[in-house]
N, C-alpha and C positions, 0 to 999 in steps of 0.2 A: 312507343315513344320515338319521335323523329330526332335525327341527328341534325346539329346546326352547323353550318359552315362558318369559318372564321369571319367572312364578310357579313354574313347575316347576324352573327353575334355582335360584331362591332356596331351595326346599324341598330340592333335592338338596344344596346347600351346607350347609344346616342339619343334614341327615342324615349327611353325611360331612365333618365339619370336619377341618382339619389336625391330624394325630396320631392319627386313628381307625385302628384295626387292622381289616383286612378280609381275607376269604378269597376266592379266585377260584372261581367256580362255572361260568362258561362264557366262553370267548374263542375266536373263530374267526379265528385267525391262526397261521400255521406257526411263528412265533417266540415264541408265547405261553408263559408259564410253565406248568407242569403244573397241572391242576385240583387244588384244594386248597392251592395255594401261598398263604402269607400275606404281608401287607405293611402298610406304613404310609402313609396318605393324605398327600399333599404339598399337595393342594388340588383345586379343581374349576374347570376353565377356562370361558371364556365360551360354549362350545358344549356344555357338560355332560359333558365327559370327566373321569373321576376320575383324577388323576394319582397314581400309587402307586409307592413305592420297595418293590419286591418283595424279600422276604428272600433270594431266590436271585440278586439282582443285576440282574434284569430291569427295564427302565424303561418297558415299554409301559403306556400309560394304558387304562382301562376305558372303552370308547366307549359313550356314551349311546344306548340303544335297540338296541344290538347285543350287547354283552357284559354279563355279570352277575357282581357281587360281592356278598358279604354282610358285615355288620359282625361283628366278633369282640369282643363287649363283655366277655368273660371270658378274654381271651388272656393 
């Protein structure tokens, strides 16, 4: 897992504020929701993980430097 700088953490929190809709692009976890699953951002924790309430009920966070999600601004 990569460490996140204070500046990068601040930028990540600005890009993914609470309530932002996202779509999963990549997550290397056997319990991950399917690629393309959408969800709502609950926040970004102190290590840069994006906490998401996935629409399918999954609660896995998007790990900084490992997993990828994208904003869905027109969801």
